[in-house]
C-alpha positions in Angstrom: 88.0 111.9 107.7 87.2 114.2 104.6 84.3 114.7 102.5 83.9 115.6 99.0 82.1 119.5 98.3 83.0 120.9 94.9 82.8 124.3 94.8 82.3 124.8 91.0 79.0 123.3 91.1 77.7 125.3 93.9 76.5 128.7 93.7 78.9 131.0 96.1 75.9 131.7 98.0 75.7 128.6 99.6 79.0 127.5 100.1 79.0 128.5 103.5 75.9 126.5 104.2 77.6 123.1 102.5 80.7 123.6 104.4 78.6 124.4 107.6 76.5 121.1 106.6 80.3 119.2 106.4 81.3 120.3 109.7 78.2 119.0 110.6 78.7 115.4 109.4 81.8 115.4 111.0 84.4 115.4 108.9 87.8 117.3 109.7 88.6 118.1 105.8 87.2 118.7 102.6 88.3 117.1 99.2 87.6 119.2 96.0 88.7 119.2 92.6 89.9 122.2 90.6 88.8 121.1 87.1 91.1 123.0 84.3 88.2 122.5 81.6 86.2 124.6 84.1 88.8 127.2 84.8 89.8 127.4 80.9 88.7 130.9 78.7 88.0 130.0 75.5 91.3 131.7 74.6 93.1 129.0 76.9 94.3 131.5 79.7 92.2 131.0 83.3 89.5 132.4 85.6 89.8 131.8 89.0 87.7 133.8 90.3 88.3 137.1 88.5 85.3 137.1 85.9 83.2 134.4 87.8 82.5 134.2 91.2 81.7 130.4 91.1 85.2 129.7 90.1 86.6 131.7 93.3 88.6 128.8 94.2 90.6 130.8 97.0 87.7 132.4 98.5 86.4 128.3 98.9 90.1 127.2 100.4 89.4 130.1 102.8 86.1 129.8 103.9 87.1 126.2 104.6 89.9 127.4 107.0 87.5 129.8 109.2 85.7 126.3 109.8 88.7 124.5 111.0 88.5 122.2 107.8 91.8 120.9 105.7 91.5 120.9 102.3 92.9 118.2 100.0 93.2 119.8 96.7 92.6 117.9 93.7 93.7 120.0 90.2 94.6 117.3 87.8 95.5 117.9 85.1 92.6 114.9 84.3 90.0 115.1 87.2 87.1 112.5 85.2 84.5 113.7 87.8 82.0 113.1 85.0 83.2 116.3 83.3 84.2 116.8 79.6 87.3 116.5 78.1 87.9 114.1 81.5 88.5 117.9 83.0 91.2 118.5 80.5 91.0 122.0 79.0 89.4 122.4 75.4 92.6 124.7 74.0 94.8 121.7 74.0 92.1 119.2 73.0 91.1 121.2 70.1 94.7 122.9 68.8 96.9 119.6 69.5 95.1 116.4 68.1 98.7 114.3 68.0 98.4 114.3 71.6 96.0 111.7 71.1 97.1 108.1 71.3 97.5 105.4 68.6 96.5 102.2 69.5 96.2 98.9 68.4 96.3 98.4 64.4 97.2 101.8 64.5 93.5 103.1 65.4 93.4 106.8 67.1 92.0 106.7 71.0 89.6 108.2 71.8 89.9 112.0 72.1 90.7 112.1 75.9 92.9 109.3 76.2 96.3 111.0 75.5 100.0 110.2 75.8 100.6 111.7 79.5 104.6 112.4 78.0 103.5 114.4 74.9 105.3 117.7 74.9 102.2 119.2 73.7 100.3 118.2 76.6 103.1 118.7 79.5 103.3 122.5 78.2 99.7 122.7 77.9 99.4 121.1 81.5 102.2 123.1 83.0 100.3 126.4 82.0 97.7 124.8 83.8 99.9 124.3 87.4 101.5 127.6 86.8 97.8 128.8 87.4 96.7 127.0 90.0 99.1 125.7 92.3 100.5 129.3 93.5 97.1 129.5 95.1 97.2 126.7 96.7 100.8 127.0 97.7 99.7 130.7 99.6 97.4 128.4 101.5 99.6 126.0 102.5 99.5 125.1 106.9 103.1 126.9 107.0 101.5 129.6 105.5 98.6 129.8 107.6 96.2 128.2 105.2 94.4 124.5 105.2 95.6 122.8 102.0 97.3 119.7 103.9 97.5 117.8 100.8 97.6 117.9 96.8 96.4 115.1 94.6 98.7 114.4 91.4 96.5 113.9 88.7 93.5 111.3 89.1 93.1 107.9 88.2 96.5 107.6 85.9 95.9 104.6 83.3 92.4 104.5 84.0 91.2 105.8 80.8 93.8 103.6 78.8 92.5 100.7 80.5 89.1 100.8 80.1 89.5 102.0 76.2 92.1 99.3 75.8 94.1 101.9 74.1 98.1 101.6 74.7 100.4 104.0 73.2 101.7 102.9 70.2 102.5 105.8 68.0 105.9 105.8 66.1 107.6 108.2 68.8 106.0 105.8 72.0 107.5 102.2 70.0 110.8 104.0 69.5 110.6 104.9 73.0 109.5 101.3 74.0 112.4 99.7 71.8 115.1 102.0 73.5 113.9 101.1 76.6 114.0 97.4 76.0 117.5 97.5 74.2 119.2 99.5 77.3 117.9 97.0 79.2 118.8 94.1 77.6 120.6 94.5 74.7 119.9 94.5 71.0 120.3 91.1 70.2 117.9 90.0 73.0 115.8 92.5 71.5 116.1 91.3 68.0 115.9 87.0 68.8 112.6 88.1 70.8 110.7 90.1 67.7 112.4 89.0 65.1 113.4 92.5 64.2 116.6 94.6 63.8 116.1 97.6 66.4 118.0 99.7 64.6 115.1 99.4 61.6 112.4 101.8 63.0 110.5 101.7 60.3 109.1 98.0 60.4 108.4 98.1 64.7 105.5 100.3 64.6 103.5 98.0 62.2 104.7 95.2 64.2 103.7 96.2 67.5 100.3 97.7 66.3 99.3 94.5 65.0 101.4 92.0 66.6 101.4 88.0 65.1 100.7 85.7 67.8 104.3 84.5 68.1 105.2 87.3 70.0 101.6 88.9 71.4 102.6 87.5 74.7 106.1 88.8 74.4 104.8 92.6 74.0 101.7 92.1 76.3 104.4 91.6 79.1 107.1 94.3 77.7 104.4 97.0 77.1 103.0 96.8 80.0 106.1 97.0 82.4 107.3 100.0 79.8 103.8 101.8 80.7 104.4 101.1 84.5 108.0 103.2 84.2 106.3 106.2 81.8 103.3 106.2 84.1 105.7 106.9 87.0 107.5 109.2 85.1 104.5 111.1 84.9 103.7 111.5 88.6 107.3 112.3 89.1 107.1 115.3 86.6 103.9 116.5 88.5 105.4 116.1 91.6 108.5 118.1 90.2 106.6 121.0 89.5 104.7 121.1 92.1 107.4 121.5 94.6 109.0 123.6 92.5 105.9 126.2 92.1 105.6 126.3 96.0 103.6 122.8 97.0 106.6 121.9 99.9 105.7 120.6 103.4 102.5 118.6 102.7 101.6 115.1 100.8 101.5 114.9 97.5 98.3 111.9 96.8 97.8 109.4 94.1 93.9 108.2 93.2 94.2 104.5 92.2 91.5 103.6 90.2 90.5 99.5 88.9 86.8 99.4 90.4 84.7 97.8 87.9 81.4 96.2 87.4 80.2 97.1 91.1 82.9 95.1 92.1 86.8 95.6 93.4 88.0 92.3 92.2 90.1 94.0 89.5 91.2 97.5 91.7 94.9 95.4 91.9 95.3 96.7 88.1 95.2 99.9 89.2 98.2 99.0 92.1 100.1 97.3 89.3 100.0 100.2 87.0 101.1 102.9 89.8 102.8 101.4 92.6 106.0 102.6 91.4 104.5 106.4 91.3 105.0 105.7 95.3 107.3 103.4 95.8 110.3 104.4 97.8 108.1 108.2 98.2 107.2 108.4 102.0 105.3 111.9 100.9 103.2 110.7 98.2 100.0 108.6 99.6 97.7 106.4 97.6 94.5 105.6 98.0 91.6 103.6 96.7 88.6 104.7 94.5 86.4 102.4 94.6 82.0 101.8 94.0 80.9 98.5 94.6 77.5 99.6 96.4 76.8 97.7 99.3 79.4 95.7 101.3 78.3 92.2 101.3 79.9 88.6 101.4 80.2 88.5 97.5 82.2 91.8 97.2 84.1 91.2 100.2 87.3 89.2 99.0 88.0 92.2 96.4 87.7 94.6 98.5 89.7 92.8 100.9 92.6 92.3 98.5 92.6 95.9 97.3 93.1 97.0 100.3 95.8 94.8 101.1 97.6 94.9 97.9 97.9 98.7 98.3 99.0 98.9 101.7 101.5 95.8 100.7 103.3 98.7 98.4 103.8 101.2 100.8 106.9 101.5 103.1 107.0 101.3 106.6 106.5 105.2 107.5 104.0 105.6 104.1 100.2 105.8 104.7 97.4 104.9 102.2 94.1 106.0 102.0 90.4 105.7 100.8 90.5 108.8 98.4 87.0 108.1 97.1 85.1 106.1 99.7 81.6 105.5 98.2 79.0 107.3 100.5 75.4 107.6 99.7 72.7 105.6 98.0 74.6 104.8 94.7 71.7 105.5 92.7 73.7 107.6 90.2 71.0 107.5 87.2 68.1 108.3 89.2 66.2 105.1 87.9 66.1 103.5 91.5 68.1 100.7 90.4 71.6 100.2 91.7 70.6 101.6 95.2 72.5 101.0 98.4 71.2 101.1 101.9 72.0 103.6 104.5 74.1 101.1 106.3 76.7 101.1 103.4 78.4 104.3 103.4 79.6 103.2 107.1 80.6 99.2 106.5 82.6 100.5 104.1 84.3 103.2 106.3 84.8 101.0 109.4 86.4 98.2 107.0 88.7 100.8 105.5 90.1 102.2 108.9 90.2 98.6 110.3 92.6 97.9 107.3 94.8 100.4 108.3 93.5 103.2 105.7 94.3 106.6 107.5 92.9 109.3 104.8 89.3 108.5 104.3 87.2 110.7 102.1 83.5 110.3 101.6 82.5 110.7 98.1 80.3 112.2 97.2 79.2 114.2 100.3 77.4 117.1 98.9 75.9 117.6 95.3 75.6 120.5 93.3 74.8 121.7 89.7 76.7 121.4 86.6 76.9 125.2 85.0 77.4 125.7 81.3 81.1 126.4 79.8 82.2 129.5 79.0 81.5 128.8 75.4 79.2 126.9 73.7 80.3 123.5 71.9 77.1 122.2 70.4 77.6 118.8 72.2 73.8 118.7 73.3 73.9 120.8 76.7 76.9 122.6 76.9 77.3 122.5 80.4 80.7 121.2 82.0 79.6 117.9 82.8 77.8 115.1 80.5 75.7 114.4 83.5 72.9 116.7 82.7 72.5 120.1 85.0 72.1 118.1 88.9 75.0 116.4 89.8 75.7 114.1 92.9 71.5 113.2 93.8 72.9 110.0 95.6 75.0 112.0 97.7 74.1 112.3 101.5 74.2 116.1 101.1 71.8 116.3 97.8 72.5 119.0 94.9 69.6 121.4 97.1 71.1 120.8 100.6 68.8 118.6 101.4 69.9 115.2 103.9 69.3 111.9 102.5 68.3 109.0 104.7 71.8 108.0 103.9 73.5 111.4 105.9 72.5 110.8 109.7 73.9 107.0 110.2 77.0 108.2 107.8 77.4 111.2 110.3 77.1 109.4 113.4 80.3 107.0 112.1 82.0 110.0 111.2 81.7 111.8 114.5 82.6 108.8 116.1 85.7 108.3 114.1 86.8 112.3 115.0 86.0 112.0 118.9 87.9 108.9 119.0 90.4 110.0 116.2 93.5 110.2 118.9 92.9 106.2 119.5 92.2 105.3 116.4 95.3 107.1 114.7 97.5 105.3 117.3 96.3 101.5 116.6 97.4 100.0 114.1 96.2 96.4 112.4 97.8 93.6 114.7 100.7 91.7 112.5 97.9 88.9 111.3 98.9 85.0 110.9 98.1 85.1 107.4 99.3 87.2 104.5 98.1 87.2 100.9 100.4 86.8 98.3 100.1 89.6 95.8 102.1 89.3 92.4 101.7 92.4 90.2 102.4 90.8 87.2 99.1 89.3 87.3 97.5 92.2 87.3 99.2 93.6 84.3 96.0 92.9 81.5 94.8 96.4 80.7 95.7 95.9 77.7 95.3 93.1 75.1 95.4 92.9 71.0 91.7 92.4 70.1 92.3 89.5 67.2 94.4 87.5 69.1 92.8 84.4 70.7 96.2 83.5 72.6 96.4 86.6 74.7 92.7 86.2 74.7 93.0 82.7 76.6 96.2 83.9 78.7 94.1 86.6 80.1 91.3 84.4 80.6 93.3 82.4 82.9 94.8 85.5 85.4 91.6 86.8 86.1 90.0 83.6 86.5 93.0 82.5 89.4 94.9 85.8 90.2 94.6 87.5 93.8 91.9 85.7 96.1 91.8 82.4 93.8 89.1 80.6 92.4 85.7 82.4 92.7 87.7 84.3 95.5 87.2 81.6 97.9 90.7 81.6 99.7 90.3 85.6 100.8 86.8 85.0 101.6 87.5 82.1 103.7 90.4 84.3 105.6 88.7 87.1 106.3 85.6 85.9 107.5 87.3 83.1 109.3 89.2 85.6 111.9 92.5 85.5 110.3 92.2 89.2 108.9 95.1 88.9 106.1 97.5 91.7 105.5 99.4 91.2 102.2 103.3 90.5 100.9 103.9 91.8 96.9 105.4 88.2 96.2 107.6 89.6 93.5 108.9 92.7 94.5 108.7 92.9 98.2 110.3 90.2 101.3 108.1 87.1 101.7 106.4 86.6 105.5 108.8 85.6 108.0 107.1 83.2 110.9 103.6 83.6 109.2 102.1 81.6 106.4 101.6 82.8 102.8 98.6 82.1 101.2 98.7 82.4 97.4 96.4 82.2 93.9 99.9 81.1 92.0 97.6 81.5 88.4 98.8 78.5 85.5 101.5 81.5 84.4 104.1 81.9 87.3 107.6 83.5 86.4 110.0 80.9 87.2 112.0 83.5 89.3 109.1 83.7 91.8 108.7 80.2 92.0 112.5 79.9 92.8 112.3 82.4 95.8 108.8 80.8 97.3 111.1 77.3 97.1 113.9 79.1 99.2 111.7 80.5 101.4 110.0 77.1 102.1 112.9 75.2 102.4 114.4 78.2 104.8 111.3 77.5 107.1 108.4 79.2 105.0 104.6 77.8 105.3 102.9 77.9 101.8 99.3 77.8 101.3 98.3 77.5 97.5 94.9 77.7 96.3 94.1 77.1 92.2 96.3 75.6 89.3 99.4 75.0 90.4 102.4 76.7 87.7 103.5 75.3 85.0 104.3 78.3 82.9 105.5 81.4 83.0 104.6 84.8 81.5 105.5 84.5 78.5 103.7 80.8 78.1 107.0 78.7 78.2 107.5 75.4 80.6 108.2 76.9 84.0 108.1 74.2 86.3 110.5 74.7 89.2 107.8 74.9 91.8 106.0 71.5 91.0 109.6 69.8 90.7 110.8 71.1 94.1 107.3 69.7 95.1 107.9 66.2 93.7 104.6 66.8 92.3 103.3 65.6 88.6 100.3 67.8 87.2 97.3 66.3 85.1 96.6 63.6 83.8 96.3 61.4 80.4 92.7 61.7 78.5 91.5 59.0 76.8 92.8 60.0 73.7 96.2 59.9 75.2 96.4 63.5 75.7 98.3 65.3 78.1 95.3 67.5 80.3 97.1 69.7 83.1 93.2 70.6 84.2 89.6 68.7 84.7 86.8 71.3 83.7 82.9 71.1 84.1 81.4 70.3 80.9 77.9 70.5 79.9 77.4 67.0 80.6 79.7 66.5 83.7 81.8 67.8 86.1 84.9 67.0 88.5 83.8 65.7 92.2 85.9 65.9 95.1 85.6 63.9 98.3 88.1 64.5 101.3 90.8 61.7 102.2 90.1 59.1 104.6 91.8 58.8 108.0 93.2 55.5 109.3 90.5 55.3 111.6 87.9 56.0 108.2 87.0 59.4 109.5 87.6 62.1 106.7 89.9 64.6 107.0 87.4 67.1 106.4 83.6 66.6 108.3 82.5 68.0 104.4 80.6 65.9 101.8 81.5 65.3 98.4 81.5 68.5 96.8 81.2 69.6 92.9 83.6 71.8 91.8 84.2 73.8 88.2 88.0 73.2 87.9 90.6 70.7 89.3 94.2 69.8 88.8 94.7 66.4 89.3 98.2 65.3 91.4 100.4 62.6 91.8 102.6 63.2 94.5 105.4 61.3 96.0 106.5 59.9 99.5 105.9 62.1 102.5 103.0 64.0 101.0 99.6 63.8 103.2 96.9 63.7 100.7 94.1 65.8 102.0 91.0 64.9 98.9 90.7 63.4 95.7 88.7 63.6 93.0 85.5 61.1 93.0 86.6 59.8 89.4 89.9 58.4 89.1 91.1 59.0 92.5 93.7 61.5 92.3 94.7 63.7 94.5 93.8 67.5 94.1 94.7 68.6 97.8 98.0 67.7 99.7 100.0 68.4 102.5 103.7 68.2 102.4 107.1 69.0 103.7 109.9 70.9 101.7 113.0 71.2 103.9 112.0 73.1 107.0 108.5 74.5 105.9 105.7 72.9 104.7 103.0 73.6 101.8 99.5 73.0 102.0 98.2 72.6 98.1 94.5 72.8 96.8 94.2 72.8 93.6 90.3 72.2 93.4 88.4 75.4 93.4 86.6 74.0 96.7 83.9 75.9 98.3 84.3 78.2 101.5 83.8 75.9 104.3 85.4 76.1 107.7 86.3 72.9 108.1 88.5 72.8 105.0 90.3 76.2 105.1 90.9 76.1 109.3 92.2 72.3 108.7 94.5 73.7 106.1 95.9 76.5 108.0 95.8 74.4 111.6 98.3 72.4 109.5 100.4 75.3 108.7 100.1 76.7 111.9 98.2 79.7 111.8 95.6 80.5 114.6 93.6 84.2 114.7 94.5 86.2 117.6 90.7 86.9 118.2 89.0 83.2 118.3 85.4 84.2 116.6 82.2 82.1 117.8 79.5 83.6 115.7 75.7 82.4 115.2 75.9 83.1 111.7 78.8 83.3 109.0 80.3 86.4 107.7 81.7 88.2 110.5 84.7 89.9 110.3 87.3 90.4 113.1 90.3 93.0 112.7 92.4 93.2 115.9 94.5 96.1 116.1 96.9 97.5 118.8 98.8 101.0 120.2 102.5 100.5 121.2 100.8 101.3 124.9 99.0 98.2 125.1 95.5 99.6 124.1 93.4 97.3 121.9 91.0 98.1 119.6 89.2 95.4 117.6 87.3 95.8 115.0 83.9 93.7 114.4 81.8 93.9 111.1 78.6 91.5 110.1 78.7 91.8 106.7 76.2 89.1 106.4 72.1 90.4 105.9 71.6 88.0 108.8 71.6 89.1 112.8 74.0 88.1 114.6 75.6 87.3 118.6 79.1 87.3 118.5 81.7 86.4 121.2 85.5 87.0 120.9 88.1 85.7 122.9 91.8 85.9 123.0 94.5 83.0 124.5 91.7 81.6 125.7 89.9 84.6 127.9 86.8 86.1 127.0 87.2 89.9 125.5 83.0 90.6 126.3 81.1 89.9 129.7 78.1 89.0 126.5 78.3 88.3 123.1 77.8 91.3 120.8 74.4 91.5 119.3 75.2 92.9 115.6 72.5 93.0 113.0 73.1 92.9 109.3 75.7 94.8 107.9 76.2 96.5 110.7 80.0 96.9 112.8 81.1 98.2 116.1 84.4 98.6 117.5 85.6 97.3 120.8 88.3 99.1 123.3 90.5 97.3 125.8 92.4 99.2 128.1 95.9 97.6 128.8 95.4 96.5 132.4 91.3 95.4 131.6 90.7 91.7 131.0 87.4 92.8 129.0 86.6 95.3 125.9 84.0 97.8 125.5 81.6 98.7 122.9 83.2 102.5 122.1 80.9 102.6 118.9 78.1 100.5 117.4 76.7 101.3 114.2 73.5 102.6 114.2 71.1 102.7 110.4 67.8 103.9 111.8 67.1 107.1 114.3 
């Protein structure tokens, strides 16, 4: 349990006080950025406290150690954290403009968006590491110090994503082409792009301004090449760390992807960066999410983000929440996007329940932005673009006052610390359902702005990927008690003896489709939600899955055109009605519902129709066998009604380990267990309404009486090996 405290934004006279406040909050560690731009002097050398006491990071680390606080050090090179140049020193930006990326149509990217592997940037970053890493190495636990982990850079790939700036300089394009030729041969590359791989001069203009016939090929090739380059960059930083003495402690990768107050795009960052920690047990990835209140509408994105992150780690590789948003959320002091005092505890417990074992409360303590060592004429000449005070939404404000968010946060942090031994030992129980993660569905950070073809392709991916249409599938699973984990369908092993819940999107490569078909034939059970795929990621026909299922997709329009989807229009929309059983009762006890999109199906023998389009009667939800396995395909964006989803999962043999009865919908239950048989059950009421919750396992009540949970409040229960019932070990309180 960590809290973020920025020494460089505090007067050294109050460092001890803020650290004492952190201890009183209950944390056992402090995380802090160590910004290049703050420590760099005008001549390009570094001041680590020799001249200015507020830069004496060594003293700050020693004060942490004196209080028994471990330290997670975050030295960049990039740190963002609202700093000028995103934390990069002014000297490299000023002296080496060539490190800026060249993007679409040859336009230079923003100043802070650089080629991570440009020799000039790496040389400057190396000088920064040579200055700061020995200071950290001298304070490792093996040397009696407090530094237990070092983060490599920060949010790698985020700035290129948010600015839509791929690296398309002549040197980068030459590297991309060479990479493709090495993997596929010159003939295949020439056929795809219509260019001679040896004709270097033609490639830059062609890829910076791609034509519609190659834009999707470039979308795939550019995305995959960028991921390999990002992994190379992080491996360079990791090598420097070890070379410069930072050994025996893990390295951390902070994953970005939060956007617009939700976590739905976070898997984009996982897709970009998972190669940086794949197969490296000493590298810990962590989430970085800013969602405000964790409400029911934001729950699927949050849940999938951490489930997908865990799915990309190895069996001995932990993951964390490296920026766990706490505080009021009023980052502009406008009394606008504010969060209640229950928000931080709810997010903390949800991350803990999903298996995160490094939790860093961000930002724990505010401060003030000092002036830069030289004027830069940008309006205030301070280190940051946020003004003088920073972190005014934090539980500990810039002046050291405690906000109303502090006490509820301190209570749950203290509870986690006091029960830390047990909470470390228990791991989430293997659930009956796993969400399917397809990393290439999130390879959407770059798109050529003039391309209508790519815009339509990306829009379809964004609408249907991950949690399915309107994120209903994940919301239904999580609030239904199934507590799904996730598997990487593209690169990992498909689950054994469990249901795989997948939102396939209209685009899914035939190789992945073939893997799914083979897995189902061998006994796998598959729940699909959303349009069945008919095209691959290059927009070529790919029908392995629907062919194996014996389905014909779409309908013929009155004009004679084939329409794979029926979409709502301003004057009409599709309606879906459950199929009738032989006795006349509906398959689901659900009335006719309106949907935004549906995919009509024609089914073969052996398929059980579950629902149809009201107009025309075409099936849009079916249950059908395939070999030794079974598939339930729901091809309309049906609502989050328990009758629909419980029936679908019952058909596939999936039942929650802990059965939940609640007076309101929106309660999340996550069971966990230790090797000695001790169990912890996390119960979180994400809804705004008070709930009474009864729990049972194997038909036996887990509680002596139902648990009363106010809205947006959580609890965890502990059940000892020989005790038939569980006891409440913590109940979040948001009022004194």
